[in-house]
C-alpha positions in Angstrom: 0.0 0.0 0.0 1.2 3.5 -0.8 0.1 7.2 -0.5 0.2 10.2 -2.7 0.9 13.7 -1.5 0.2 16.7 -3.7 1.9 19.9 -2.7 -0.1 23.0 -3.7 2.4 25.8 -3.0 0.2 28.9 -3.2 -1.1 31.1 -0.3 -2.8 34.5 -0.2 -0.9 35.3 3.0 2.0 33.7 4.9 1.3 32.8 8.5 3.7 34.0 11.1 4.7 30.5 12.2 4.9 28.9 8.7 8.1 27.5 7.1 6.4 25.4 4.4 7.4 26.1 0.8 4.8 28.6 -0.6 4.3 31.3 -3.1 1.9 34.3 -3.5 -1.2 33.2 -5.2 -1.5 34.3 -8.8 -4.2 32.6 -10.9 -1.9 32.4 -14.0 0.9 30.7 -11.9 -1.7 28.2 -10.7 -2.9 27.3 -14.2 0.8 26.7 -15.1 1.3 24.6 -11.9 -1.7 22.4 -12.8 -0.4 21.7 -16.3 3.0 20.7 -14.9 1.8 18.6 -12.0 -0.5 16.6 -14.3 2.6 15.8 -16.4 4.6 14.8 -13.2 1.9 12.5 -12.0 1.7 10.8 -15.5 5.5 10.3 -15.5 5.2 8.2 -12.3 2.1 6.2 -13.2 2.1 2.6 -12.1 -0.4 -0.3 -12.3 1.3 -1.9 -9.3 1.1 0.9 -6.7 -2.1 0.5 -4.7 -3.0 3.8 -3.2 -4.8 4.0 0.1 -4.5 7.8 0.7 -4.2 10.9 -1.4 -3.5 14.1 0.4 -3.7 17.7 -1.0 -1.5 19.8 1.3 0.2 23.2 1.0 0.2 26.0 0.8 -3.6 26.4 0.5 -5.0 23.7 -1.6 -8.5 25.2 -1.3 -7.4 27.9 -3.7 -7.6 25.3 -6.5 -10.7 25.8 -8.7 -13.3 23.1 -9.0 -12.0 22.2 -12.5 -8.4 22.0 -11.1 -9.5 19.4 -8.5 -11.5 17.4 -11.1 -8.4 17.3 -13.4 -6.1 16.2 -10.6 -8.2 13.4 -9.1 -9.0 12.2 -12.6 -5.3 12.0 -13.5 -4.4 10.3 -10.2 -7.1 7.7 -10.7 -6.1 7.1 -14.2 -2.4 6.7 -13.3 -2.6 4.5 -10.2 -4.8 1.9 -8.6 -6.7 4.0 -6.1 -8.6 1.8 -3.6 -12.3 2.2 -3.3 -12.0 3.0 0.3 -9.0 5.3 -0.1 -8.9 8.4 2.1 -8.7 11.5 -0.1 -8.0 14.7 2.0 -7.8 18.3 1.3 -6.3 20.9 3.7 -8.3 24.1 3.8 -8.2 27.4 5.5 -11.7 28.5 6.8 -11.9 31.7 4.9 -11.4 29.8 1.5 -14.3 27.5 2.0 -17.6 28.1 0.2 -20.7 26.0 -0.1 -20.1 25.6 -3.8 -16.4 24.6 -3.3 -17.3 22.0 -0.7 -20.0 20.4 -3.0 -17.5 20.3 -5.8 -14.9 18.6 -3.6 -17.3 15.9 -2.6 -18.3 15.3 -6.2 -14.7 15.1 -7.3 -14.0 12.4 -4.7 -12.8 14.3 -1.6 -13.9 12.4 1.5 -11.9 14.1 4.2 -11.2 17.7 5.0 -8.4 19.0 7.3 -9.2 22.5 8.4 -6.7 24.9 9.9 -8.6 26.3 12.8 -5.5 27.1 14.9 -7.5 29.1 17.5 -11.0 30.2 18.4 -9.8 33.5 19.8 -9.6 36.5 17.4 -6.6 37.9 19.2 -4.7 34.7 18.9 -5.6 34.4 15.3 -4.0 37.9 14.8 -0.8 36.9 16.6 -0.5 33.8 14.3 -1.0 35.9 11.2 -4.2 34.1 10.2 -6.6 36.0 7.9 -9.8 34.2 8.9 -12.2 35.3 11.6 -13.7 33.0 14.3 -17.0 33.1 12.5 -15.3 31.7 9.3 -14.5 28.5 11.2 -18.2 27.7 12.0 -19.4 28.7 8.6 -16.7 26.5 6.8 -17.5 23.5 8.9 -21.2 23.9 8.3 -20.7 24.1 4.5 -18.4 21.1 4.5 -20.8 18.9 6.5 -23.8 20.0 4.4 -21.8 19.1 1.3 -21.8 15.4 2.7 -18.2 15.3 3.8 -18.5 13.7 7.2 -14.7 13.1 8.0 -13.4 16.4 9.3 -10.1 17.0 11.1 -9.3 20.3 12.9 -5.9 21.7 13.8 -5.1 23.8 16.8 -1.8 25.4 17.8 -0.9 25.6 21.5 1.7 27.5 23.4 1.3 31.0 21.9 2.9 34.0 23.4 1.0 35.0 26.6 -1.5 32.2 26.1 -2.8 31.1 29.6 -4.1 27.6 30.7 -7.6 29.2 30.8 -7.2 30.4 27.1 -6.1 26.9 26.0 -8.8 25.2 27.9 -11.4 27.4 26.2 -10.0 26.4 22.8 -10.2 22.7 23.6 -13.9 23.1 24.9 -14.9 24.9 21.6 -13.3 22.3 19.3 -15.1 19.5 21.2 -18.4 21.2 20.6 -17.8 20.9 16.8 -17.9 17.1 17.1 -15.1 16.6 14.6 -13.8 13.1 13.8 -10.1 14.0 14.2 -8.1 16.7 16.0 -4.4 17.6 15.6 -2.7 19.6 18.4 0.6 21.3 17.3 2.9 22.9 19.9 4.0 26.3 18.5 7.5 25.8 16.9 9.6 28.9 16.4 11.7 28.4 13.3 14.4 30.9 12.2 12.9 31.4 8.6 9.4 32.2 9.9 8.0 35.6 10.8 8.0 34.5 14.5 11.6 33.5 14.3 12.6 36.9 12.9 10.5 38.9 15.3 10.4 37.2 18.7 13.3 37.6 21.2 14.9 34.6 22.9 13.4 35.3 26.3 9.9 35.1 24.8 10.7 31.9 23.0 12.1 30.3 26.2 8.9 31.2 28.1 6.8 29.4 25.4 8.8 26.1 26.1 8.3 26.5 29.9 4.5 26.4 29.5 4.2 23.8 26.7 4.3 20.5 28.7 1.5 21.6 31.0 -0.7 22.6 28.1 -0.1 19.2 26.4 -1.0 17.4 29.6 -4.2 19.3 29.8 -4.9 18.4 26.2 -4.3 14.7 26.6 -6.6 14.4 29.7 -9.4 16.6 28.3 -9.6 15.1 24.8 -9.3 11.5 26.0 -12.1 12.1 28.5 -14.3 13.5 25.7 -14.0 10.4 23.5 -10.8 11.0 21.4 -8.1 8.4 21.3 -4.6 9.9 21.6 -3.1 7.6 19.0 0.0 9.7 18.0 1.9 12.4 19.8 0.1 15.3 18.1 -3.1 13.5 17.0 -6.4 12.4 18.5 -9.3 10.6 16.8 -12.6 9.1 17.4 -12.6 5.2 16.9 -12.0 4.3 13.3 -10.9 7.9 12.2 -7.1 7.8 12.5 -5.5 9.6 9.5 -4.6 7.0 6.9 -2.3 9.5 5.3 -0.2 10.2 8.3 -0.2 6.4 9.3 1.6 5.9 6.0 4.4 8.1 7.3 4.6 6.6 10.8 4.4 3.0 9.6 7.3 3.6 7.2 5.3 2.8 4.1 6.2 4.2 0.6 4.6 7.3 -0.8 4.8 9.5 -3.8 5.3 13.3 -3.5 4.2 15.6 -6.3 4.7 19.3 -6.6 7.6 21.6 -5.7 9.4 20.8 -2.3 7.3 17.5 -2.1 9.1 14.5 -0.5 8.8 10.9 -1.7 9.8 7.6 -0.1 10.3 4.2 -1.8 10.3 2.2 1.4 14.1 2.7 1.9 15.3 5.9 0.5 13.8 9.5 0.7 13.8 11.9 -2.2 12.9 15.6 -2.3 11.6 17.7 -5.2 13.3 21.0 -5.8 12.1 23.9 -3.6 12.3 26.2 -6.5 9.1 26.3 -8.5 11.0 27.0 -11.8 13.5 24.1 -11.3 10.7 21.7 -10.3 8.7 22.6 -13.4 11.8 22.2 -15.6 12.1 18.4 -15.4 10.7 17.3 -12.0 14.2 16.1 -10.8 14.3 14.6 -7.3 17.3 15.0 -5.0 18.1 11.7 -3.1 18.5 12.2 0.7 21.9 10.5 0.9 21.6 10.0 4.7 18.5 7.9 4.1 20.5 5.3 2.3 22.5 4.6 5.5 21.0 1.4 7.2 21.6 2.9 10.7 19.5 5.9 9.7 16.8 3.7 8.2 16.7 1.6 11.5 16.6 4.7 13.6 13.7 6.3 11.6 11.8 3.1 11.6 12.1 2.8 15.4 11.1 6.4 16.4 8.3 6.7 13.9 6.8 3.5 15.3 7.2 4.9 18.8 5.2 8.0 17.8 2.1 5.7 17.5 1.3 5.6 21.2 -0.8 2.5 21.2 0.8 0.5 18.4 4.4 1.2 19.3 7.4 -0.7 18.0 7.1 -4.4 17.4 10.6 -5.9 17.8 9.9 -8.9 15.6 8.7 -6.6 12.8 12.0 -4.6 13.1 14.0 -7.7 12.9 12.1 -9.1 9.9 12.5 -5.8 8.0 16.2 -5.3 8.7 17.5 -8.8 9.2 19.2 -8.0 12.5 18.5 -8.4 16.2 16.8 -5.4 17.7 18.7 -5.9 21.0 22.0 -6.0 19.2 21.4 -2.5 17.9 19.3 -0.7 20.6 19.3 -3.1 23.6 21.4 -0.9 25.9 19.6 2.3 25.0 16.2 0.6 25.5 17.2 -0.6 28.9 18.2 2.9 29.9 14.9 4.4 28.7 12.9 1.6 30.5 14.8 2.4 33.7 13.9 6.1 33.4 10.1 5.1 32.9 10.1 6.5 29.4 9.6 3.3 27.6 7.2 0.5 28.6 8.2 -3.0 27.8 5.4 -5.4 26.7 7.6 -8.2 25.6 7.6 -8.0 21.8 6.3 -4.4 22.0 7.7 -1.2 23.1 5.6 2.0 23.7 6.3 5.5 25.0 5.1 6.3 28.5 2.7 9.1 28.9 5.5 11.2 30.6 7.8 10.6 27.7 5.3 11.9 25.2 6.0 15.5 26.1 9.7 15.5 25.3 9.7 12.6 22.7 11.9 14.4 20.2 14.8 14.4 22.7 14.3 10.7 23.2 14.1 9.9 19.5 17.4 11.7 18.9 19.1 9.1 21.1 18.4 6.5 18.4 20.3 8.3 15.6 23.9 7.2 15.0 26.7 9.6 16.2 
């Protein structure tokens, strides 16, 4: 089983936290992009690849016209074996959703929408550089549901400057009332090449980190108590609504990436399209991630991606079957240390992260990487 990721690199406005590759939206550029990505998809067509997930990310994919979507989905279905129950997702910003667009998405085959809510507080939306109003959130979800799309995921960002526990609790209570099938909670990350990275001083950034663990603990308790399974570090879902697309990443399955800056994975080696629109359009060359060819890197990635799945965890026998080597011979000493700290739970053939370890998982995962 494989997945497909389509990167739509256009936005009307760059959010203050965003570091994803994006360009200002110009309709003529979008039309050129569509002509090129249709060619790129056709170049990789395969009768063998069985596609269980198609994901339109960005950027702002909801800027695509109804005709654009119809062309793209038709080309994908004509170039690959897309399973009947495949999850086909579009990322949207609330202000870009209309009743007409939602209906067209459903008719084109979209069966899941991931909506970038980020906050239910107007002041916080302003800090994040979002251009939608709180009212846009409710209208967008109303239009999506009325169009017959019943699998909706909502994103929130926690740990904003000056955000209190009470502020965050209010955001959680409001998203619960929407009765969505899936919720993603992303701690605010300050990257150097973002607007936040350029404008916030180090003291402010340090204070964000001090508050983050408590906010994530509040999130875990509240969402689980309200019927959402915490199945991955940043993700919660009602039963049966885990994201198929993200599970492909975490379960180390292959996927195709189309569009500028999109990544691909053949099951062993990672590749990256050019982050220059012009270079991508002039031949669709992919740069191989040389580090991903190293077996030690492959084993480390396989291990910590599996550990991100909080209930599934890492199955030792699956690791050994994939890499042909004893797990204990590679990570035995490290695992013993992590177990002794209470950060890994040993269930014989299965290792899972403890609840405490979820909140600083990236530091733990770094320990698996070769020196």
